[in-house]
Structure formats: structure tokens, C-alpha cells
C-alpha positions as MATLAB code, in Angstrom:
seq = 'MADGIKNNPAGRSGIAASGLVSGGAAVGLAFFIAVTSNSLALWADWIATLLDFLAVFLAWWGLRKSEAGKTDNYHYGFGRYESLVSMGMAALMVVSFACIAAAAVVRFLNPVAIGGIGVLIGIALHVIFGFINGRLWIQSLRLERRAKTPLITAHRRVFTVKAGANLMMFATLSVSFFFREQAWALYADPLAAFVIGLMLLGGATRMLKFSVRDLLDCALEERSQLLILRSLALHFDQFEQISDIRTRLSGGKIYVEIFLAFDPIQPHGAVMQTVRSLAEEIKASIRCDEVLIIPVEMPQSGSKKDGFAG';
ca = [
     -18.449    8.409  -26.187;
     -16.445    6.033  -27.258;
     -17.026    3.416  -29.524;
     -15.215    0.710  -27.161;
     -17.190    1.888  -24.161;
     -20.679    1.697  -26.011;
     -19.775   -1.947  -27.259;
     -18.774   -2.959  -23.769;
     -20.789   -1.696  -20.985;
     -19.558   -3.722  -18.513;
     -16.308   -1.944  -18.831;
     -17.930    0.949  -16.724;
     -19.497   -0.903  -14.056;
     -16.300   -3.540  -14.065;
     -13.892   -0.686  -12.430;
     -16.475    0.048   -9.504;
     -17.171   -3.527   -8.938;
     -12.900   -4.014   -8.209;
     -13.679   -0.784   -5.816;
     -15.988   -2.425   -4.129;
     -14.307   -5.654   -3.426;
     -11.398   -4.055   -2.238;
     -13.538   -1.230   -0.355;
     -15.002   -4.251    1.473;
     -11.819   -5.631    2.615;
     -10.607   -2.117    3.904;
     -13.628   -1.553    5.956;
     -12.948   -4.660    7.834;
      -9.423   -4.111    8.280;
      -9.963   -0.259    9.002;
     -12.331   -1.279   11.539;
      -9.592   -3.553   13.165;
      -6.737   -1.192   13.442;
      -8.935    1.377   15.111;
      -9.936   -0.689   17.477;
      -6.923   -1.317   18.228;
      -5.242    1.885   18.505;
      -6.262    5.096   20.671;
      -5.823    7.184   17.080;
      -8.396    9.631   15.882;
      -7.702    9.459   12.376;
      -7.847    5.693   12.210;
     -11.338    6.261   13.785;
     -12.187    8.648   11.118;
     -10.711    7.199    8.555;
     -12.623    3.816    9.169;
     -15.383    6.400    9.213;
     -14.316    7.787    5.864;
     -13.833    3.983    4.460;
     -17.408    2.801    5.290;
     -18.955    5.825    3.661;
     -16.667    5.630    0.711;
     -17.544    1.953    0.204;
     -21.122    2.834    0.590;
     -20.283    5.604   -2.044;
     -18.926    2.790   -4.507;
     -21.793    0.720   -3.700;
     -24.030    3.300   -4.982;
     -21.662    3.698   -8.192;
     -21.674    0.381   -9.017;
     -25.560    0.143   -8.477;
     -26.190    3.216  -11.006;
     -23.631    1.884  -13.389;
     -25.336   -1.193  -13.863;
     -28.973    0.292  -14.414;
     -27.587    2.862  -16.276;
     -26.225    0.316  -18.958;
     -29.802   -1.584  -18.951;
     -30.467    1.283  -21.444;
     -33.568    1.692  -22.520;
     -36.928    0.386  -20.956;
     -40.785   -0.030  -21.665;
     -41.218    2.027  -18.785;
     -38.523    4.358  -18.932;
     -38.115    5.102  -22.824;
     -34.829    7.171  -22.510;
     -32.847    4.870  -20.561;
     -31.810    5.569  -16.655;
     -29.471    8.568  -17.649;
     -30.347   10.682  -15.005;
     -30.286    7.633  -12.682;
     -26.293    8.765  -12.539;
     -26.843   12.215  -11.671;
     -29.318   11.372   -8.771;
     -26.663    8.541   -7.432;
     -23.954   10.823   -7.867;
     -25.697   13.247   -5.579;
     -26.328   10.540   -3.061;
     -22.533    9.814   -3.231;
     -22.401   13.564   -2.048;
     -24.584   13.665    0.554;
     -22.252   10.849    2.120;
     -19.589   12.566    1.877;
     -20.878   15.774    3.731;
     -22.173   13.251    6.580;
     -18.537   11.781    6.848;
     -16.994   15.412    6.745;
     -19.158   16.072    9.881;
     -18.709   13.361   11.746;
     -14.704   13.493   11.403;
     -14.740   16.804   11.921;
     -16.392   16.705   15.062;
     -14.238   13.939   15.954;
     -10.851   16.253   15.464;
     -12.459   19.511   17.424;
     -12.622   17.025   20.629;
      -8.987   15.707   19.950;
      -7.475   19.129   19.117;
      -8.725   20.179   22.516;
      -7.742   16.606   23.943;
      -4.595   15.765   22.233;
      -2.719   12.431   23.331;
      -0.339   10.041   22.056;
      -1.202    6.956   19.887;
       0.410    3.870   20.018;
      -0.739   -0.124   19.744;
       0.037   -2.765   17.121;
      -2.942   -1.230   15.012;
      -0.847    2.014   14.226;
       1.883   -0.370   12.638;
      -0.823   -2.128   10.880;
      -2.115    0.849    9.956;
       1.140    2.157    8.397;
       1.264   -1.174    6.227;
      -2.142   -1.262    5.137;
      -2.184    2.663    4.214;
       0.714    1.622    1.712;
      -0.993   -1.651    0.093;
      -4.330    0.189    0.112;
      -2.849    3.616   -1.350;
      -1.356    1.434   -4.242;
      -4.531   -0.383   -5.027;
      -6.745    3.057   -4.893;
      -3.857    4.732   -6.705;
      -4.484    2.411   -9.590;
      -8.037    2.318   -9.516;
      -8.129    6.165   -9.706;
      -5.981    6.066  -13.035;
      -8.297    3.397  -14.411;
     -11.183    6.006  -13.866;
      -8.986    8.675  -15.271;
      -9.258    6.626  -18.295;
     -12.260    5.805  -18.254;
     -13.624    9.733  -17.502;
     -11.573   10.773  -20.514;
     -12.954    8.487  -23.093;
     -17.060    8.604  -21.873;
     -17.752   11.325  -19.138;
     -20.640   11.092  -17.319;
     -21.646   12.533  -14.100;
     -21.173    9.231  -12.057;
     -18.060    8.108  -14.105;
     -16.915   11.592  -12.969;
     -18.384   10.826   -9.427;
     -16.875    7.459   -9.142;
     -12.915    8.674   -9.836;
     -13.216   11.218   -7.444;
     -14.193    8.841   -4.954;
     -10.960    7.042   -5.835;
      -8.923   10.437   -5.629;
     -10.077   10.673   -2.297;
      -9.332    7.281   -1.417;
      -5.943    7.498   -2.939;
      -5.091   10.739   -1.135;
      -6.336    9.595    2.520;
      -4.214    6.848    2.118;
      -1.058    8.709    1.421;
      -2.193   11.163    4.190;
      -2.581    8.548    6.691;
       0.576    6.957    5.959;
       2.099    9.942    6.647;
      -0.145   10.899    9.947;
       0.368    7.427   11.663;
       4.205    7.626   10.688;
       4.887   10.852   12.651;
       2.372   10.270   15.311;
       3.917    6.661   16.365;
       7.986    7.451   15.962;
       8.073   10.753   16.597;
       4.990   10.517   19.621;
       7.368   11.611   22.240;
       7.555   14.973   20.793;
       4.759   17.470   21.874;
       4.129   18.675   18.010;
       3.684   15.296   17.336;
       0.322   15.058   19.046;
      -1.441   17.271   16.827;
      -0.627   15.240   13.869;
      -3.455   12.729   14.450;
      -6.470   15.102   14.582;
      -4.964   17.835   12.019;
      -4.878   14.669    9.345;
      -8.722   13.979   10.411;
      -9.705   17.308    9.610;
      -7.658   17.122    6.171;
      -9.448   13.805    5.217;
     -12.756   15.615    6.397;
     -11.850   18.706    4.200;
     -10.890   16.573    0.875;
     -14.562   14.803    1.409;
     -15.933   17.830    1.564;
     -14.876   19.530   -1.668;
     -14.995   16.455   -3.157;
     -18.925   16.342   -2.163;
     -19.319   20.152   -3.333;
     -17.971   19.596   -6.815;
     -19.736   16.148   -7.637;
     -23.049   18.767   -6.264;
     -22.355   21.270   -8.693;
     -21.770   18.940  -11.701;
     -24.889   16.657  -11.047;
     -27.254   19.588  -10.482;
     -25.927   21.027  -13.775;
     -26.830   17.766  -15.810;
     -30.392   17.400  -14.030;
     -30.925   21.234  -15.096;
     -30.520   20.273  -19.288;
     -27.790   22.523  -19.453;
     -26.827   23.430  -22.956;
     -23.584   22.357  -24.653;
     -20.514   24.857  -24.939;
     -20.097   27.810  -27.817;
     -17.644   25.244  -29.224;
     -20.328   22.713  -30.019;
     -22.945   25.342  -30.936;
     -20.456   26.626  -33.460;
     -20.229   23.169  -35.068;
     -24.014   22.841  -35.481;
     -23.899   26.008  -37.170;
     -21.345   24.963  -39.548;
     -23.055   22.128  -40.604;
     -26.289   23.382  -40.872;
     -23.946   26.772  -43.030;
     -23.131   23.877  -45.239;
     -26.490   22.645  -45.974;
     -28.018   26.455  -46.490;
     -29.339   25.724  -49.734;
     -31.252   22.611  -48.168;
     -33.719   23.952  -46.062;
     -35.461   27.044  -46.175;
     -35.248   28.372  -42.641;
     -34.298   27.726  -39.204;
     -37.197   27.260  -36.428;
     -35.075   26.295  -33.470;
     -31.821   24.542  -31.921;
     -31.881   23.093  -29.018;
     -29.174   21.179  -26.877;
     -28.470   19.343  -23.222;
     -26.894   17.116  -21.861;
     -28.582   14.748  -20.139;
     -26.575   11.193  -17.896;
     -23.433   12.408  -19.780;
     -25.322   11.904  -23.019;
     -25.521   14.612  -25.793;
     -28.856   15.603  -27.589;
     -29.400   17.828  -30.314;
     -32.536   19.270  -31.992;
     -33.333   21.449  -34.833;
     -36.337   22.098  -35.803;
     -36.155   23.519  -39.669;
     -38.699   24.512  -42.513;
     -38.682   22.959  -45.770;
     -40.111   24.320  -48.983;
     -43.813   22.551  -49.421;
     -43.313   21.592  -52.733;
     -39.907   19.927  -52.148;
     -40.352   15.805  -52.411;
     -40.392   13.787  -49.156;
     -37.087   12.008  -50.305;
     -35.286   15.281  -50.436;
     -36.323   16.043  -47.285;
     -35.326   12.881  -45.771;
     -31.922   13.126  -47.521;
     -30.984   16.453  -45.865;
     -32.203   15.191  -42.595;
     -29.995   11.915  -42.223;
     -26.814   13.739  -44.093;
     -27.160   16.569  -41.250;
     -27.686   14.389  -38.828;
     -24.904   12.167  -39.296;
     -22.662   15.457  -39.862;
     -23.783   17.086  -36.523;
     -23.387   13.675  -35.004;
     -19.837   13.153  -36.255;
     -18.433   16.802  -35.558;
     -19.382   16.683  -31.735;
     -19.819   13.133  -31.098;
     -23.184   13.269  -29.627;
     -25.759   10.631  -28.708;
     -28.821   11.755  -30.390;
     -29.587   14.062  -33.539;
     -33.375   14.641  -33.970;
     -33.875   16.999  -37.498;
     -37.396   17.967  -37.046;
     -39.322   19.482  -39.960;
     -41.541   22.489  -39.421;
     -43.965   24.683  -40.833;
     -42.665   27.880  -42.551;
     -43.993   31.017  -41.166;
     -45.686   33.113  -43.604;
     -43.179   35.636  -43.177;
     -39.650   35.618  -42.787;
     -36.694   34.337  -44.451;
     -33.620   31.682  -44.565;
     -31.379   34.995  -43.680;
     -33.620   35.855  -40.433;
     -33.291   32.102  -39.162;
     -30.065   32.261  -39.308;
     -29.664   35.769  -37.631;
     -32.563   34.584  -35.152;
];
């Protein structure tokens, strides 16, 4: 994780707070333009906007909790809280898809032309909010590249969907309004609503997959495992045997536990020096958050070579 994010944790929730402000304004405006038009896509967009606002609120709340760090009641902090909130965000997006898809089917069966001042206002507002959400998406993407966690990834995907929906709505409203005399233009409105729903469903699927993977303590990828073994090989003469290596991802943080057997007659100071040097080297090589080198009793049978082979 980048040092800038650790030293300034408020930067993580700051982007979510910006999205919360713009999202609140978008909910009110989306409701107004939906009421002043007969566009199903605009009503679907209001539902999606409302649920997106709730999702961003959960993202902001989850980031604030995760920034709290360790407490007396939660010694490991709130890392898993981010994964749980991400799953809640995914559930909201699934509900949004169900509402939009049901309304789109009805409008496909009974197509109507759209009109009213709300459509023109909607075209203008989707240009404005498309620019805002596009900018927030870029900021979230940069943050994800520096400090990837389930909630930050979910947050970036929310703004990806929002910016894509703004682009889709701008194109749909323009076609439906300016070409409303054409029969084919009647289907642009429900089609756009259904596409927005599919975007939300796809984002929810990826979000759930990533969050569940994190909750299950998934091990590190092979490249990181090899880097850990490389560090151990460089200190091969300082311990007797590798008992076990455990790695896991939790809340976007990387934890490494290595159980090493040392010579019983080796001085405690030498053992601690090996522990410190190994921990620092592994932290630097895979940029993990915590490395624990745990001395264990060496089995009666077995050798250092067996430890590496096993």
C-alpha cells in the first residue's frame, strides 16, 4: 500500500464524500426530470441514481470505519468491514437491475414517445453529471492503483457504471426526443433502461466475486509466494527448517506468517536478528502490511532440505 494513503487515510474517504455530495444532488434532479417526462429510462435512471447514492454512502461509511484502525474491541481493525459493505453495495445494484428490467419489459410491450421539458433538462444534466462522474471515476481509478481494497474497487466500479449510464442516457434521450416521429426511436428508451440494468448487474457480479474471495482468506498469487521463498533462501544458513508458510488477503491488506525452526543452542539475539531482517526483506519485496516470523520447535526427524521441499 502506498505510503501516501497510509499517512493520509482521509484521502480514501474524501473521494467517496465528493461522490456523496454530487450523488445527493443527482437524486433530486433525476426525480424532477423523471416526473416532468414520460420516459421510462429517466424513471429507471432515478431508481439507479437513488440506489447508487445509497451505495456511495455505504462506501463512504465503510471507508470511514476502516480508517479507524485497531480498537480495544477489534484488534485487527475493520479490514473485513470493507468486504461486507462491498457485498451490501452489490445487493443494492441487483435490486436496481430487477426494478429496471421489469419496467423495461412493460415498455417494450407498450412503446410510447417521450417528451416534455424534463427530457431536455435530462439531456443537459447528463452532460454535466457525466463530466463529474467521469472525473470521480478517474480519481477512484488512480486510488485503486495505489491502494487496492475491495471497497475502493467497488467504489471505482460504481463510478464506472454511473459515468457509463450518463453517456448512455445522453445518447438515448437525444435520439428519443429529436427522432420521436420515427417508429424505431420508440424502443430506444426501454432499451437504454435495460442496458443500464445490465451494467449494474455486471458490476454487482464482479463486486460479489471480489468481496467473497477476500472474506475467504485467499492466499497470495504464485509470484508473491516465490518472492517469499527467495527471501528465505537468502537466509538459508540462519535457520534449520521451514515448518509452514501462510499468506492471506484481508480487507485489501496482505498478511504473511512464516513458522521457522531454529537451532536450540542458537542465541536469542541471533534468532531475533534473523526474524527482523527476514520480515523487513519480505515487506519490501511484496509490499505487505504485516509479516510474522514465528520460531517453532524443530521436529526430531527432518532436515532443512525437507523443510524447503515440503
